[in-house]
C-alpha positions in Angstrom: 117.5 158.7 125.3 116.2 155.7 127.3 112.5 155.1 127.7 110.9 156.8 130.6 108.4 154.1 131.1 109.5 150.9 132.7 109.3 147.7 130.8 108.6 144.3 132.4 111.8 142.2 132.9 111.3 138.4 133.0 113.3 136.9 135.9 114.2 133.6 137.3 113.8 133.0 141.1 117.5 132.6 142.2 116.7 132.0 145.9 118.4 128.6 146.6 115.7 127.7 149.1 112.8 128.5 146.9 111.0 125.5 145.2 110.9 125.6 141.4 107.5 126.6 140.1 108.2 124.5 137.0 108.4 121.3 139.2 104.6 121.2 139.3 104.5 117.5 140.4 107.2 117.9 143.0 109.7 115.4 141.5 112.3 117.1 143.7 110.8 115.4 146.7 112.4 112.1 145.5 115.8 113.5 146.6 117.2 112.9 150.1 118.0 115.6 152.6 121.7 115.3 151.8 121.0 115.6 148.0 118.8 118.6 148.6 121.7 120.2 150.6 124.1 119.6 147.8 121.7 121.1 145.3 121.2 124.1 147.5 125.0 124.8 147.5 125.0 124.4 143.8 122.0 126.8 143.4 123.7 129.4 145.6 126.8 129.2 143.5 124.8 129.5 140.3 123.0 132.5 141.7 126.0 134.4 142.9 128.7 133.4 140.4 127.1 132.1 137.2 123.9 134.0 136.6 125.5 137.5 136.7 128.1 136.7 134.0 126.4 134.5 131.4 124.7 137.2 129.4 128.0 139.0 128.8 129.9 135.7 128.2 127.2 134.5 125.7 127.4 137.8 123.8 131.2 137.6 123.7 131.3 133.8 123.0 133.7 133.4 125.9 133.9 130.9 128.7 134.3 132.6 132.2 137.3 130.6 133.4 136.8 131.7 137.0 133.8 129.4 137.1 136.1 126.3 137.1 137.3 127.2 140.6 133.7 127.8 141.8 132.6 124.4 140.4 135.6 122.7 142.0 134.7 124.1 145.4 131.3 122.3 145.2 133.0 118.9 144.9 130.4 117.6 142.4 132.4 116.7 139.3 133.3 113.3 140.8 129.9 112.5 142.3 129.2 109.8 139.7 132.5 108.0 140.4 132.5 107.7 144.2 131.9 104.5 146.1 128.9 104.3 146.2 128.2 106.7 143.3 125.6 109.4 143.5 122.2 108.4 142.3 121.3 109.2 138.7 118.2 111.2 139.7 120.3 113.5 141.8 122.9 113.8 139.0 120.0 114.6 136.7 118.7 117.4 138.9 122.3 118.7 139.1 122.4 119.0 135.3 118.9 120.5 135.2 119.8 123.2 137.8 122.9 124.2 135.8 121.0 124.3 132.5 118.2 126.3 134.1 120.8 129.1 134.6 122.7 128.5 131.3 122.7 125.5 128.9 126.3 126.3 127.8 127.7 126.1 131.3 125.9 122.8 131.7 127.5 121.6 128.5 130.9 122.5 129.8 130.2 120.6 133.0 128.7 117.6 131.2 131.6 117.2 128.8 134.1 117.2 131.6 132.2 115.2 134.3 130.1 113.0 131.9 131.9 112.4 128.6 135.6 112.7 129.6 135.5 111.3 133.1 132.8 108.8 132.1 135.1 107.4 129.4 138.0 106.9 131.8 135.7 105.4 134.4 133.9 103.0 132.1 136.7 102.1 129.7 139.9 102.6 131.7 141.8 100.2 133.9 141.9 100.6 137.7 145.3 102.2 137.4 144.1 104.6 134.7 141.1 105.6 136.8 143.4 106.3 139.8 145.8 108.2 137.6 143.4 110.7 136.1 140.0 110.7 137.8 140.9 112.2 141.2 142.5 115.3 139.7 139.6 115.6 137.3 137.1 115.3 140.2 138.9 118.2 141.8 138.8 120.0 138.5 142.5 120.5 138.5 142.5 118.9 135.1 139.7 119.6 132.7 138.6 117.0 130.2 137.2 116.9 126.6 135.8 114.2 124.5 136.8 113.8 120.8 134.4 111.5 118.9 132.6 113.6 116.2 134.5 114.2 113.0 134.1 116.7 110.1 132.6 114.0 107.9 131.1 111.8 110.7 128.3 112.6 113.1 125.5 110.1 113.2 127.5 107.6 111.3 130.8 108.0 113.1 130.7 104.5 114.5 131.0 102.9 111.1 132.7 105.7 109.2 135.4 107.0 111.7 138.4 108.4 109.7 140.7 109.1 112.6 143.3 106.3 112.8 145.5 104.8 115.5 148.5 102.8 114.5 150.6 100.8 117.0 154.3 101.6 116.9 156.1 99.6 119.6 155.0 100.9 123.0 153.3 103.9 121.4 150.3 104.7 119.2 150.3 107.2 116.4 147.0 109.1 116.0 146.1 110.8 112.7 142.9 112.6 111.8 140.4 115.4 112.6 137.7 115.9 115.1 135.0 118.6 115.2 132.6 120.2 117.7 134.8 119.1 120.6 133.6 121.0 123.7 136.2 122.3 126.2 139.0 121.5 123.8 140.5 125.0 123.7 141.5 124.7 127.3 141.3 121.0 128.1 144.2 119.3 129.9 143.1 115.9 128.7 141.2 114.9 125.6 139.7 111.5 125.1 140.2 110.7 121.4 138.5 107.8 119.7 140.3 106.4 116.7 140.1 103.3 114.4 142.9 100.7 114.9 144.7 100.3 111.5 145.9 96.7 112.4 144.2 94.4 109.9 143.6 91.9 112.7 141.7 94.5 114.7 138.8 94.3 112.3 138.3 98.1 112.3 137.9 98.3 116.1 137.5 101.9 117.6 139.7 102.5 120.6 139.9 105.3 123.1 143.0 107.2 124.1 143.7 109.9 126.7 145.7 112.6 124.9 147.2 115.5 127.0 146.2 118.9 125.4 149.9 119.8 125.1 150.9 116.8 123.0 153.0 117.7 120.0 151.1 117.3 116.7 147.8 118.2 118.4 146.2 121.4 117.0 143.1 122.9 118.5 141.2 125.8 116.9 138.0 127.3 118.3 134.9 127.2 116.1 133.9 130.8 115.5 130.5 132.3 114.6 128.3 129.9 116.6 124.7 131.2 117.3 123.9 128.6 119.9 125.7 127.4 123.1 128.1 130.3 122.6 129.7 130.1 126.0 130.9 126.5 125.6 134.2 126.5 123.7 133.8 124.0 120.7 136.8 123.4 118.6 138.2 121.7 115.5 141.1 119.3 116.3 143.8 118.1 114.0 145.9 115.1 115.0 149.1 115.0 112.9 151.2 111.9 113.9 150.3 112.5 117.6 152.1 110.0 119.7 150.8 108.6 123.0 152.1 105.7 125.0 150.2 102.4 125.3 149.5 103.3 128.9 147.2 106.1 127.6 145.0 103.6 125.6 141.8 103.0 127.6 142.2 99.3 127.9 139.8 98.4 130.6 136.8 98.0 128.3 136.0 95.8 125.3 138.3 97.7 123.0 135.6 98.5 120.4 133.1 101.2 119.7 130.9 99.6 122.2 133.0 101.4 124.9 132.1 104.8 123.5 128.5 103.6 123.2 128.4 102.7 126.8 129.5 106.2 127.7 127.0 107.8 125.4 124.1 105.7 126.8 124.6 107.5 130.1 125.4 111.0 128.8 122.4 110.9 126.4 120.3 110.4 129.5 122.1 113.4 131.1 121.3 115.4 127.9 117.6 115.0 128.5 118.0 116.6 131.9 119.7 119.6 130.2 116.6 119.9 128.0 114.5 119.8 131.1 116.4 122.6 132.8 116.2 124.7 129.7 112.5 124.2 129.5 112.1 125.1 133.2 113.9 128.4 132.6 111.8 129.2 129.5 108.6 128.5 131.3 109.5 130.5 134.4 110.6 133.5 132.4 107.4 133.5 130.4 105.3 133.2 133.5 107.2 136.0 135.2 106.7 138.2 132.1 103.0 137.4 131.7 102.3 138.5 135.3 104.0 141.9 134.7 103.1 142.7 131.1 99.8 144.6 130.7 97.8 145.0 127.5 94.3 146.4 127.3 94.5 147.4 130.9 95.1 143.9 132.2 98.1 141.6 132.8 98.4 139.2 129.8 98.5 136.4 132.3 94.7 136.9 132.6 94.2 136.2 128.9 92.9 132.7 127.9 95.4 132.2 125.0 98.3 133.2 127.2 97.2 130.7 129.9 96.9 128.1 127.2 100.6 128.7 126.2 101.7 128.6 129.8 99.8 125.4 130.6 101.2 123.7 127.4 104.7 124.7 128.4 104.2 123.4 132.0 102.8 120.1 130.6 105.9 119.8 128.4 108.2 120.4 131.4 106.3 118.0 133.6 106.2 115.2 131.1 109.9 115.6 130.3 110.9 115.7 133.9 108.9 112.5 134.6 110.6 110.7 131.7 114.0 111.9 132.8 113.4 110.7 136.3 112.3 107.2 135.3 115.1 106.9 132.8 117.6 107.7 135.6 116.0 105.2 137.9 116.2 102.5 135.3 119.9 103.2 134.8 120.5 103.0 138.6 118.7 99.6 138.6 121.0 98.4 135.7 117.8 98.1 133.6 118.4 101.2 131.5 119.0 100.5 127.8 120.1 102.5 124.8 116.5 102.7 123.8 115.5 104.1 127.1 118.1 106.9 126.9 117.3 107.5 123.3 113.6 108.0 123.8 114.2 110.3 126.8 116.6 112.4 124.7 114.3 112.5 121.7 111.2 113.4 123.7 112.6 115.9 126.1 114.5 117.7 123.3 111.5 117.9 121.1 109.3 119.2 123.9 112.1 121.7 124.8 112.1 123.1 121.3 108.3 123.7 121.5 108.5 125.1 125.0 111.2 127.7 124.2 109.3 128.7 121.0 106.2 129.3 123.0 108.1 131.2 125.6 109.5 133.5 122.9 106.0 133.8 121.4 104.5 134.8 124.7 107.1 137.5 125.3 106.6 138.9 121.8 109.2 141.2 120.3 110.8 141.6 123.7 111.7 137.9 123.5 114.5 138.5 121.0 116.4 140.9 123.3 119.3 139.1 125.0 118.8 140.9 128.3 115.4 139.3 128.7 117.0 135.9 128.9 114.5 134.0 126.7 116.5 134.7 123.5 119.5 132.9 124.9 117.5 129.7 125.8 115.7 129.9 122.4 119.0 129.9 120.6 120.8 127.3 122.8 117.9 124.9 122.4 118.7 124.4 118.8 122.1 122.8 119.7 120.6 120.8 122.5 118.1 119.4 120.0 120.8 118.0 117.8 123.7 116.9 120.0 123.9 113.5 121.8 122.0 112.0 118.9 119.6 113.8 116.6 115.9 113.2 116.9 116.0 111.0 113.8 118.8 108.8 115.0 117.3 108.4 118.5 114.0 107.6 116.9 115.6 104.7 114.9 117.3 103.3 118.0 113.9 103.2 119.8 112.2 101.9 116.6 114.6 99.0 116.4 114.0 98.2 120.0 110.2 98.1 119.8 109.9 96.4 116.4 112.9 94.1 116.2 113.8 95.6 112.8 116.6 97.9 112.1 115.7 100.8 109.8 119.3 102.2 109.7 120.7 102.7 106.2 124.3 101.6 105.7 
């Protein structure tokens, strides 16, 4: 029998015209009128099509495929690759808006529009960009990015086991990849593999592999307790053949190509952490205003206000760092260290913010329908991907001291 008394339900404001209470310093004012209009269209779509389905999809560990059509209608997937490209601050807010509704859906979009399209844009030839990017921008073809391996995460640059062997006008790919988002339904997968030619000096090269290629096996990773909506998969490449025309040959032909892509997507990852924090703070604030104890809303208690202000400070500091990092990239002054510090800081603050949000909501915070539990769980994956805190710390440490502390 259901409870007769009503319980407070923490909610996000889904009005596409309402300012975010978590943007306390009004960083959104940096955007142009056209950018605000584009984000308004995105927020309306997120409110009507995404927010109503994510709870069920998260519980079922399924991706709602109908969202692809909705995202395609927004015409945002190719925004970074137009002439001129969209500004990085706008692109950052785009990711924050999606993550605010659901971090998994943002991961789907980021893998496709950031990692996969970004690899082709940065490392492909003009012909390759024209061949693949327009259809991907229309989201008629969905992309995935195959870098991480079962035995290689942080050390994948030096320890990549997947190989690429030249055979006439084709390349033969052998190996395994793990944690590859979107792979279960991707039309195109960018696979990074080590060239076996002794004269290549172990160079890592990128290849665009159609998802239907013989010898390519994709298996969904089951049992995830974080980012359950995004479909991560194990990939096995067993003598997968691709033509030379599918090798991304417009870059340097080394792991530096993948590094250039990651520099930008790591900066995007910090925006995902910002959006996740914004949601956690807003849900906690909403709950604190509704929940009463000792005859008063808990929002009136000093210790609850301390939690809320700490959360808001984390969001504000993270948003400020994300904005400045994006501006530096737009100015061609952004470095690996800038992106690494932003990812490390924002992800660390996010982890604290979602924990405080869960703490404020108490036992009700572990119930999926209250929202906070989903962000709390998803934050654990965001904390680790696009470079762990430790690896990003060492990137920044090397930049500021001039000494590498990496162990080989």
